[in-house]
Structure formats: structure tokens, C-alpha cells
C-alpha positions as CSV (number, residue, x, y, z in Angstrom):
1,X,3.6,46.0,-29.9
2,X,3.3,43.2,-32.4
3,X,7.0,42.9,-33.0
4,X,7.6,42.5,-29.3
5,X,4.7,39.9,-28.8
6,X,5.5,36.1,-29.2
7,X,3.6,36.1,-32.6
8,X,4.6,35.8,-36.2
9,X,3.9,38.9,-38.2
10,X,2.7,38.7,-41.9
11,X,1.5,41.4,-44.1
12,X,-1.1,39.5,-46.4
13,X,-2.6,40.9,-49.6
14,X,-4.5,39.7,-52.6
15,X,-2.9,41.8,-55.1
16,X,-1.6,40.4,-58.3
17,X,-0.5,43.4,-60.1
18,X,3.1,43.7,-58.6
19,X,5.8,41.4,-57.2
20,X,6.5,41.0,-53.6
21,X,9.8,43.1,-54.1
22,X,7.8,46.0,-55.7
23,X,5.3,45.6,-52.8
24,X,8.2,45.7,-50.3
25,X,9.6,48.9,-51.7
26,X,6.3,50.5,-51.7
27,X,5.5,49.6,-48.1
28,X,8.9,50.6,-46.8
29,X,8.6,54.0,-48.7
30,X,5.5,54.5,-46.8
31,X,7.4,54.0,-43.4
32,X,6.6,50.4,-42.9
33,X,9.3,48.3,-41.1
34,X,8.8,45.2,-42.9
35,X,11.1,42.3,-44.3
36,X,10.1,40.7,-47.7
37,X,9.5,37.2,-46.0
38,X,6.9,38.8,-43.9
39,X,4.7,39.5,-47.0
40,X,2.3,36.8,-48.3
41,X,0.6,37.5,-51.4
42,X,-1.9,35.5,-53.7
43,X,1.0,35.2,-55.8
44,X,2.9,33.5,-53.1
45,X,0.1,31.2,-52.8
46,X,0.1,30.3,-56.5
47,X,3.7,29.9,-56.6
48,X,3.6,27.5,-53.5
49,X,0.9,25.5,-55.4
50,X,2.8,25.4,-58.6
51,X,5.7,23.9,-56.7
52,X,3.7,21.5,-54.8
53,X,1.8,20.1,-57.8
54,X,5.0,20.4,-59.9
55,X,3.0,21.8,-62.9
56,X,4.4,24.2,-65.6
57,X,2.1,27.3,-66.0
58,X,1.1,29.6,-68.6
59,X,1.3,32.9,-66.7
60,X,-1.5,35.3,-67.3
61,X,-0.2,38.0,-64.9
62,X,0.9,41.5,-65.1
63,X,4.5,41.7,-66.2
64,X,5.5,43.4,-62.9
65,X,4.4,40.1,-61.2
66,X,6.5,37.8,-63.3
67,X,9.5,38.2,-60.7
68,X,7.6,36.1,-58.1
69,X,7.7,33.0,-60.5
70,X,11.3,33.2,-61.1
71,X,12.7,29.7,-61.5
72,X,9.2,28.1,-62.4
73,X,9.3,26.2,-65.6
74,X,6.9,27.5,-68.1
75,X,7.9,25.4,-71.3
76,X,5.0,23.3,-72.4
77,X,2.4,24.5,-69.9
78,X,0.0,22.2,-68.3
79,X,-1.5,24.7,-66.0
80,X,-2.6,28.4,-66.0
81,X,-2.2,31.2,-63.4
82,X,-4.6,33.9,-63.8
83,X,-4.1,37.4,-62.4
84,X,-5.0,41.0,-63.1
85,X,-3.5,41.5,-66.3
86,X,-6.0,43.0,-68.9
87,X,-3.1,43.5,-71.4
88,X,-2.8,39.7,-71.7
89,X,-6.4,39.1,-72.1
90,X,-6.8,38.8,-75.9
91,X,-7.8,36.1,-78.3
92,X,-4.2,34.7,-79.0
93,X,-3.4,34.5,-75.2
94,X,-6.9,33.1,-74.2
95,X,-6.5,30.5,-77.0
96,X,-3.3,29.3,-75.6
97,X,-4.7,29.1,-72.1
98,X,-7.7,27.1,-73.2
99,X,-5.3,24.8,-75.0
């Protein structure tokens, strides 16, 4: 019914553990009729903000989330993006983030 209504359909999630592409594959595997552009995640919001502010982030995100940041410059970071990534929360990485 939503698809036939005059509204924009979006699937919204706050997950930071997987890329939009992985999420799309999981949802279509469950039988959802969904397109990638209909998915909006917290990583999407983070990427949009990074592009608007033109900053270079240190990405403290799960490795499976990295594809959502393809094309974003990360050399000489001047910002930090934090997601659910316990494997990256160690002294060396936290020290880099605080610097």
C-alpha cells in the first residue's frame, strides 16, 4: 500500500555495524522489496555531515561499515566518527582519536 501511495518510502536504522549494501542484501534475503537508495542509516547521516563540513575523519567503525565511507578522505584526520566497533577501541586507536 505504501508503494502505491504518493509518499516517499525510506527504511531507517541506527545500525553502525554494517554497510548499506550489506543491510540491503540482508533485507532482500528476508523478502523485502527494497532499493539501496531507500535505506537511510546513521552512517548515511555521518557521511552526509562529513561531506557538508568537508572534514577528514578517523573512522572508528566496524570494518563492515567502511564501504559507506568510500571516497571520503581520511588522511591527516581532523574529525572522528565513532560507531559500534569494539575491536577498534584500544589504547593506540583511542590515543589517535584524542589527538
